[in-house]
Each structure stands twice: as structure tokens, then as C-alpha cells.
N, C-alpha and C positions, 0 to 999 in steps of 0.2 A: 504493500500500500504506500501511497505518497502522502507526505505531510503537507497540508495546506494551511495549518495554523489552528489555534484554539479560539473558542468563542469568548468574547467579553460581553457580559450582561450588565446593563445599567438600569436601575429602577428609579422611577420618579413619583413622588407623592405631592399633591397640592391640596389645599383646602377646597380647591375645585379640581386637585390632582397630586401624585407622588412619583419620584424616580429613584430606582435602586440599582446598584451595579456591583458586580464581582467577577473575578476571573476564575477559570477552571483549574483543577489540579493538573500537575504534569503527568503525562502518560509517555511511556517510552517512545522516542522519536520515530523509530522504525515502524511503530504500530499505529500511529495517530493520524487520523484524517478528520479535520474539523471543517464544517461547512456553515455558511450563514443561515440564520433563522428567518422564517417568513412570519408575516403578521398572523397572530392567533386571536380569534374572536372569543370572548368570554361571555358566559350567561349574564344577562342584565345590561349588555352594551346596546345602546340604541342602534337601529339599522342605519340611520343617517345622523351621525354625531354632528354637534355644532361645528362650524368652521374653526380651524385652528388659528392662533395668532401667527403673524409673519415671524419666522425665525431668523431671517437675515441670510447673508450669502454663504454661511458656513456649510449648509446642507441643501441638497436638492434631490428630488426623487423622480425618477422616470417611470416607476411602477408603484402601484398602491402600497404604501407602508415600507418601501425599501429604497435605500440609496444605492443606485446601480450605475455608476459611471462606466461607460463602455460595455454595458450589459452584464457586468460582473457584480452581483450583490455584495455590498460591503457592510451595510447597516440595515436592520429591519426594525420597525417600530410596532409594538403590540397595540392594538386598538384599546384606548383607555376605557376603564369601567369604574363605576361608582361603588365604593365600599361603604355600606351603611351600618356595619356591625362594629360596635365599640370594642376596642382592644385587639382587633384583628391584625393591624399593622405591627403592633408591639409583639404579638405572638410569633410572627414570622421573621421579624427583624431584630428582636431583642428589646428589652425594656429601656435601653439607653437611647432608642430612637426618639427624635424630637418632633416628629410629624404630629399634626393635630389628631386627636382621637375622635373628632366628629366625623361626619361624612367626608370622605376624601376621594379624589380620583387617583387611580393607579395606572401607570403605563410602564412599559419596559422597552429599552433599546438594546439590541444585541448586535455585536460586531464580530467579524472574523478577523483574526490576526494574520491571515494569509497575506494581507496588504498592510504594511506598517501604519498607514494613516487611518485605518478603519476604526481602531480603538479611540483615537483622538477625535474622530468625527462623531462617534457615539457620545463621547464626553461633552463635546461642544453642543450637540443637540440637547442633552440633558441639562447642561448648565444654562443654556438660553431659555429653554422651556421653564425651568425653575425660576429664573429671573423674571420672566414675563408674568408668570402666574403666582409668584411668591410661594413657591413650593420648596421642597427639600429633596435631596438625593441621598441614596445609600449605595456604597459608602460616600461620605461627603467629598472626599478627595477625588472622586471619579469625574466630577463635573467641572467644566471650564466654559469660557465664552470665547475661546480663541477661534480665529479663522483658520481653517485647515485646508491648505492647498493639496490637491490630489496629483500624484505623479502620473504621467501618461505611459510610463513603461513598467507598470506593476506586473508581477508575474501572472501568467495565465492560470486559472484554476485547474485543478486536477480533473481528468475526464470521468473518473469513477464517482460521480456525484450521488450522494445518498438520496433516496426517494422521499425522505421527510426532513424538513429543515431543522428539526430539533435533534436529529441523530448526527453525532460527530464522527463515529467510526462505524462502518458497515462492512461486514464480512458475510460469507454464505450462511453462517450459523448464528451470528450475533449482531445486535445493534447496541452500540455504546453511547451513552450520554454523559458528558462531563459537567459536573456541578461544583461550584466553590462558593457556597453560602453557609451561614451558620445553621440554618434550618432548611431542609429540602422538602418543599410542599408538593402535593400532587396538583400541579397547575394544569390548565386545560391543554397546553401544548405537550406536557410530559405524559398526560393521560393518552393523548392522541399518538404519541410516539410508542407507548406501550401497545396500543391497539394495532399500530402498523407492524410492530415486531411480531405480535401473536398471529396476525393474519398472514404474514409471510413466513410463518413457522421458524421464527428466530427467537433467541433469548434476549431480553433487555438487561443490560448491565449498566448501573448508575455508578460512576466513579466520583468519589469525593475525597477531600482531605480528612485526616483523623479527628479534626475538630468539629465536623459536621454531625448533625443529628437528623433523623427522619421524623416527619409527622406521622401520626397513626394512619391517615389515609394512604400515604406513600407506602408504609409498611404493609398494610393490608393489600394494596394493589399489586405489590411485587409477588406475594403469594408463594415464595419459596422457589425451588428448582423448577425450570431452568433459569429463572431470573435471579439476579444477584445484586447486592449492594457491595461494591468493590471499594475498600478503604485503602488509601495510600498512607503508609506510616513511615516516618523517617528511618526507624530502626528495622522494622519487619518487612519492608517492601509493601506488598499488597496482601490484603486478607479480606475474607468475607465478613462484613459487619454484623451479620446475623448468626453465623455458625462458628466464626473464628478460624475457618480453614485458610491456611496460607495459599495464596493464589499466584500463578505464573501465567504470563501471556504465552500460550502455546496453541498451535493449530488454529490461529486466528480467533482466539477467545481467551478470557480469563478462566482458568480451570485449576482445581486443587493440585498442589504439589504433593508428591508422594515420597515417603521415606523408603529406604531400601527394602523394608518389609512389605511395602505396598500400602501401608496405612496413611491416612491423611495427616498432615502436620497442622498444629494449632498455633496461631501467633501468640506470643507472650502478651502483646498489647491488649488482646481480647479479654484476658483475665485481670487486667489492671483496673479494678473497680474500687470505689470508695462508698462505704455504707453511709446513707444520709438519713434513714428513718422514713423517707417518703414512701407512700403506698398508693396503689391504684385499685379502685373498685371497678370491676368489669361485669356488665349485665348484658347477656346475650339473649335476645327476645325474638321469638318467631310467632307471627300471627297469620291467620288465614281467614279471609272474609269471602262471603258470596259475592260474585260480580254483580254490581248494582250501580246504576247511573247516579244514585244519590250518595254513594260511598265517598267518604272523606278520609284520606290517608294521613299518616303522621300523628294521629291522636294517641296511639299507644306510646310512641316515643315522648310526646308532650306530657302524658300522664306520668311516665317514669321520671322525667326530668323534674316535674313538680314534686313528686314524692321524695326525691333524693336531694334536691337543691332548694326547693321552695319557690322556683320560678320556671318560666317557660324557656325554651332555647332562645338564644339571641338572634341567630341567623342560620341560613342554609344556602347551599349552592351545589352545583355539580362538579366543582373543582375548588382548589384553593388559589388565592385567598377567598374565604367565604364572604360574599358581598351583599347578599339579600337579607332583608329583615325577615324574621320567622313568619311563615304563613302556611298553614296546612292546606288552604284552598289553592294556593299557587303551586305547591309541589304536587298536589293531586292532579291539577290541570296538566302539568308537565308529564306526569306518569301516564295519564290518559292519552296525551298526544303521541307519546312514544310507543304505546302498546301496539302490537304484541311484543315489541322489543322490551327488555328489562330496563329499569332506570336505577342508576347508582347515584347517591347523593351524600352530602356531608351536612351535619348540623353542629353548631358551636354554641357554647354557653357564654355567660357574662364574665368579664375579666376577673372578678373576685373569687369565682369558684371554677377552676379548670374542669371543663367537661366537653367531650367531643363524641359524636356518634357517626358511624357510617351506616347507611341504609340501602338495601337492595330491594326493589319492588319488582315483582314478576307476575305476569298473568299465566296461570297454569290451568290444567283441566279441573282442578279442585276449587279454583277461585282466584282471588288476588292475594298474594303472599308477600309479607314484609319480613326481611331478615335484618335485624337491628343489632348492632354492637355499640353499646353505650359505655364509655370509659370516663371515670372521674378521678381527679388527682387530689391527694391529701398530704399535708406536711406531717412531720414527726409527731406534733402535738395536736393534730386534728383527727379526732376519731371518725372513721367512716360510719355512715348511718345504717349499720347492719340491722338495727331494730325496725327500720322502715321496710325491709324486704318482704316480710309476710303480708303486710297490708297492701303493698304494691302487687304482690302475686295475686291476691284475692281480687283486687280491682281489675287487673288485666284479664284474669280468668272469667270474671262475670260480665265485664263491659267491653272488652276489646279483642274478643276472638283469639285468645292466647292458645297456641299449640304447645309451646314449651318455653322455659326460661331457666338459664343456668347463671348463677351468680358466683363470682370468684373474687378473691382478694390476694394481691401480691405486692412485692416491692417494685418500685419504679419511680421515675422522676415525677414530681408533682405537676410539672407543666405538660406531661403526657408525651414528651418527645422520646425518641428511641436513640440512645447513644450506641456507638459501635463496640459494646462490651457485653460480656456474658450476663444473662439474667435468668433467674429461676422462674419456672412457670408459676402463675398464680394458683392458689389452692382453692378448691371448690368450697363454697359456703352453703349453697342450697340449690336444689333442682325442683322445678315446678312443672307439672304436666297439666295442660288444659283439659277441659271436659271431653272434647272429642278424642283427644289422644288417649285419655284414660279409658273411654268407652271402647276404642279400637283394641287396646291391650287386654281389656277385661277388668272391670272394677275390682272384683274380689282378688284377682291375681296381683294387680297393681298395689292394692292396699296391704298385701302380706309378703313383703320381701323377706328372704331368709337372712336377715341381718337385724342388728339391734337398732332398727329405725322405726319410727312411728309417724307416718305421714299425716299431716293435717288435712282434713277435708275442707274444701272451699266451695262455696256456692250451694246450689240446690242439692239435697240429699239424693234425689232421683238421678242426677247426672253430675256428680261432683268433679271438681279439679282436685289434684293432690299436690301438696307441698312437702318436700323431703328436706328437713334441716340436716346439714352434713358437718358443720363445724363453724369456727370463727375465723378461718383463714390462716391459722398459725400452725396447723398440723399437716405435714406432707402425706400422712397416711390416708387423708380423705380422698386422695386420688384412687387408692385401692378400693375404698368403700364405694365410690362412684362407679368404678369399673364393675364391681360385683352387682350393684344395683341395676346398671344398664343391661348387663347380661341377663339378669332375671326378667327385666321388663321385655326384652326381645323375645323371650320364650312364651309370652302371654298369648292367649287365644281369644 
């Protein structure tokens, strides 16, 4: 492969918008091909945005959203979109960000370093836009207002152009995306890159420095093998940020390095953790409703949020940053428009209580199903509301067509990000089966597991739901208990 340079991203926020920027990690020169990014449209962006202010002579575009002198894309500009969710910019950029926490516009400029002037051009665009709109950039030093002359003899781009502008390295088996940000969100363009990789039967590999963290939506979207989070560490080279396996670039992909015995090697940096006392409460909820034109989705999630935080979600979107104010009606309309294709979305909480959910809505022969994973973060001296779980289980079972709910508690950062270090799985706290699930298993069978468990009956006695308390999240043996319970339930008639 031929190296054409790496991408430079610059983001901009103003109280009518924001600009942010960062450069990617270093990948071995012989293996890196980086290409310019195209404009990505984000949910909530108007089809016909307001005219932009004149930016002056430093930039000109011959194609929508792209600076392309001589037909070679150098800089591309993401369509700006309005973030209406308090705290969302700080969540993705860090609490030190000085951007306003009210509604802000967010846009992103990306440049290829295949041409030396491209990064300067993106910085000039960001600086001029921030100056005109009184916005801020991230990082601050990325923006300038310099006039950038473009050379006429810049090198010709490589012929092996990737089919997606967000993909930096493309081989027969792998699509590599380079990211150098403190937090790696599941943006609309990254989500689209993942879809492109999957549909072309390739693995997606996201390469970051060892200081980066994933958001939960990015972690869930990667979904394990064959996709990877590739972490670049000064001492250990490359390793998998989720499994710790030492990686080497071989056969045009990042693959595990093997010891002489054939076993995988684990990077020492993966085990370099510091106990903080932070914990995460994870509630996995599944619902199934009859298909009905009056159905409103999202209410089960809203109910869980109220029970566990005392408030509704703050916002939702189909990608990060989460930009839309919470609305069950709007997300229902979106799911209905996309049917019979499934809809995947994200919900976020208010800044004072870290909470984030991913939701998958699908039309099936049995009805309309929601698969929800709600995660909440707690500091060392913040007790998770485990006493609210039984009442939540009963409300979901009697009012929101619950099929099952698994509640777990484990150690993890309060801000719900995923660092590239080893983490023990959360321990089960309770399992709840909805009335239809209990009926399918057999009420008598489900009520009498061969264990020291006494499930609580929820709802009508004629068709009850069952709630199985398993522990307080501190005992690893509850995984064994849960395994035996589910084995028993599968044998029901």
C-alpha cells in the first residue's frame, strides 16, 4: 500500500456552533493509507441550512463540503447540526472545554496530510468560522486565521482510493480508521464506515493512542471479533483495547501475535489499572409489543430512567454527539419510517447523573421488539439504587410488555467510558421474566428452580411475571447461580 498521509480533524462549536480538531495516531508507514473525508449529514440537520458567512480567501470549495483544488480533496466540512442536550459537548471533549453548555452548533473539518497545506487550510477554516460566529475550537491551538497558499505541484493521490471517506486504510480483509481524540464516539460517519466494512465482508479496526477511551455506543457497535479496537502504546506497540492481545500488522490486518507455543500474548499495559471505587449499574431490558399504529416506543426506557434517576432522559439520536431533546413521539416516528429495517439509537441523561442507553427497535413476526441496555455510573460514595429494581421490574412487567430484564453491577468509570485496560464483568443482581415469557416456560416450572431462590410474583396471579433476586453485585458466584437458573428455565415446557 502507498502512504498518502493521515487525517487531521478539527471540530468547531459556537453558541450558534463548535469546532474541534485532533490528529490521528501513527501507524507504520508501510501500512498506512489515509484519505480525505467527505461531508457527513447528521440527524437533526436541516435539509437547507442557513447561508454561511463569507470566510474570506483562505478557502474555496469546488464541490459541496470539500476543498478540492485540482480535483484533489484536501479538506471536507461536516454539515453543522444543533446540539440541544446539556452536557453533551463536555462528555465528549472533557470537562475543561469552555464551549457554552446551551444549544450549540457543531461542525467538523477534516484534512488529509497527503498535501502539507491541507492541515493548515482546515485550521484556517476553523479559526475564521470561530471568529465570525464567536465560537470555540478543540483543541484551541488547531485554529488560525492565516491565508494558506496552495502549491500547484502537490503530489498526486494514490490510485487505491478507499470507497468510504472515513476509512484510512483499506485492504481485502480490513478497513482501518485512525482516531486521536480523548473520547471516541460513535459518530454518524464512523457508524457508516462500520456498515461499509460489514457489507463488504471486512473487519473494522479503530486505531487510537493509549490515552483514548471509547463511549459505550462505540463499544457496543464494535461487537467483538472480527472488529477491533487497536491501541498504540509506546512500550507495547499495538494491542487490542478490549482483550489485551498484542497485535502485529500482518497479512494486511492487525492480528494477534503468537508466542512460540502458539498462545496469544497479552500486553502488560492492558493490566495497568488503578482501582477508583467507581461502579456501573447495567439494566438490560427486552420488550415486545403488538404492532399497532397507536404504539409509542421509548416509554419502557423512560420508565426505567425515572425509577433509577428521578428524571427522564435528556436527549436521543442515532449517533453521537446526541443532539435531540428527548421525545418518545419523534423516535417512534423514526422507527416507523425505517420499518421493516431495524432502528438503532442512543439516549443520554442529564450531566449530574451519568446515564446512557442504546436501543435497538425491530419489527418481527411476534410484534415490535425493543432491546435496551441502560448503563448508569456511580462514584465510590454513591450507592447504586438497587432497592428500586423490584418496583421497576413490576412496572415494566405490568405496563410495558416486558419479556425479560437482567440487572448487573460492576466496577467501571463513573463517566461510562471504556479505557483500554482489563475489566471484570459485572455481577448479576436480578433476573426478571415477563408474563408471556413465564407462560411460555410454564408457570409452575419457572417458579420452582432447583436452587435456593424464591422468585417474587409480579402482576396478576393468573398470569404473573417472576423476579429472581440473585445478589448485591459483590459476589462472583452469582454468575454460577444465573447459569444454573437459565439452564433450568430452558428445560421448561
